[in-house]
C-alpha positions as YAML, in Angstrom:
chain: A
units: angstrom
residues:
- id: 1
  name: UNK
  ca: [0.04, 38.51, -101.95]
- id: 2
  name: UNK
  ca: [2.98, 38.19, -104.02]
- id: 3
  name: UNK
  ca: [6.00, 38.40, -102.10]
- id: 4
  name: UNK
  ca: [8.23, 41.49, -103.36]
- id: 5
  name: UNK
  ca: [10.81, 40.47, -105.75]
- id: 6
  name: UNK
  ca: [12.87, 41.08, -108.96]
- id: 7
  name: UNK
  ca: [11.43, 40.02, -112.45]
- id: 8
  name: UNK
  ca: [13.05, 40.25, -116.03]
- id: 9
  name: UNK
  ca: [11.70, 39.57, -118.95]
- id: 10
  name: UNK
  ca: [12.96, 39.48, -122.42]
- id: 11
  name: UNK
  ca: [9.74, 40.62, -124.00]
- id: 12
  name: UNK
  ca: [11.02, 39.88, -127.39]
- id: 13
  name: UNK
  ca: [11.54, 36.01, -126.76]
- id: 14
  name: UNK
  ca: [8.47, 36.05, -124.14]
- id: 15
  name: UNK
  ca: [5.89, 38.88, -124.38]
- id: 16
  name: UNK
  ca: [3.56, 37.25, -122.00]
- id: 17
  name: UNK
  ca: [6.42, 37.51, -119.41]
- id: 18
  name: UNK
  ca: [6.00, 33.98, -118.21]
- id: 19
  name: UNK
  ca: [9.97, 33.39, -117.87]
- id: 20
  name: UNK
  ca: [11.34, 35.55, -115.33]
- id: 21
  name: UNK
  ca: [14.88, 35.84, -116.47]
- id: 22
  name: UNK
  ca: [16.55, 37.71, -113.56]
- id: 23
  name: UNK
  ca: [18.41, 34.96, -112.15]
- id: 24
  name: UNK
  ca: [20.06, 34.04, -115.61]
- id: 25
  name: UNK
  ca: [23.78, 34.10, -115.56]
- id: 26
  name: UNK
  ca: [23.66, 35.81, -119.53]
- id: 27
  name: UNK
  ca: [21.62, 38.76, -117.30]
- id: 28
  name: UNK
  ca: [23.97, 39.57, -114.28]
- id: 29
  name: UNK
  ca: [25.87, 42.42, -115.96]
- id: 30
  name: UNK
  ca: [22.45, 43.34, -117.55]
- id: 31
  name: UNK
  ca: [20.94, 43.64, -113.91]
- id: 32
  name: UNK
  ca: [23.76, 45.60, -112.53]
- id: 33
  name: UNK
  ca: [23.58, 48.28, -115.35]
- id: 34
  name: UNK
  ca: [19.67, 48.44, -114.63]
- id: 35
  name: UNK
  ca: [20.25, 48.86, -110.59]
- id: 36
  name: UNK
  ca: [22.88, 51.09, -111.25]
- id: 37
  name: UNK
  ca: [20.61, 53.57, -113.50]
- id: 38
  name: UNK
  ca: [17.67, 53.04, -110.84]
- id: 39
  name: UNK
  ca: [19.89, 54.39, -108.37]
- id: 40
  name: UNK
  ca: [21.00, 57.24, -110.24]
- id: 41
  name: UNK
  ca: [17.27, 57.87, -111.21]
- id: 42
  name: UNK
  ca: [15.91, 57.76, -107.62]
- id: 43
  name: UNK
  ca: [19.03, 60.29, -107.10]
- id: 44
  name: UNK
  ca: [18.16, 62.78, -109.55]
- id: 45
  name: UNK
  ca: [13.99, 62.57, -108.41]
- id: 46
  name: UNK
  ca: [15.45, 62.92, -105.07]
- id: 47
  name: UNK
  ca: [13.45, 59.46, -104.24]
- id: 48
  name: UNK
  ca: [15.25, 58.88, -100.81]
- id: 49
  name: UNK
  ca: [12.79, 56.67, -99.60]
- id: 50
  name: UNK
  ca: [12.54, 59.35, -96.79]
- id: 51
  name: UNK
  ca: [8.86, 60.20, -97.72]
- id: 52
  name: UNK
  ca: [7.96, 56.30, -98.08]
- id: 53
  name: UNK
  ca: [9.87, 54.46, -95.82]
- id: 54
  name: UNK
  ca: [7.86, 51.43, -96.27]
- id: 55
  name: UNK
  ca: [9.12, 51.12, -99.56]
- id: 56
  name: UNK
  ca: [12.58, 51.73, -99.11]
- id: 57
  name: UNK
  ca: [12.43, 49.05, -96.32]
- id: 58
  name: UNK
  ca: [11.49, 46.45, -99.39]
- id: 59
  name: UNK
  ca: [14.40, 48.11, -101.84]
- id: 60
  name: UNK
  ca: [16.75, 47.50, -98.71]
- id: 61
  name: UNK
  ca: [15.51, 44.02, -97.88]
- id: 62
  name: UNK
  ca: [15.23, 42.83, -101.72]
- id: 63
  name: UNK
  ca: [18.13, 45.15, -103.35]
- id: 64
  name: UNK
  ca: [20.94, 41.98, -103.39]
- id: 65
  name: UNK
  ca: [18.57, 39.15, -104.26]
...
């Protein structure tokens, strides 16, 4: 089983998604912006994790990776 983790691919340069750029220093600001957008959309859609506590546990555990 693949462990839960963050993935970010620059599809223009890596269409086969072979190089996970999540930890790339040049993408730190992008990751921060994407996580902020994810939080915003979860709030707008009322995706609080209450109905799916197992998913919320994964989010909480891996949010700052």
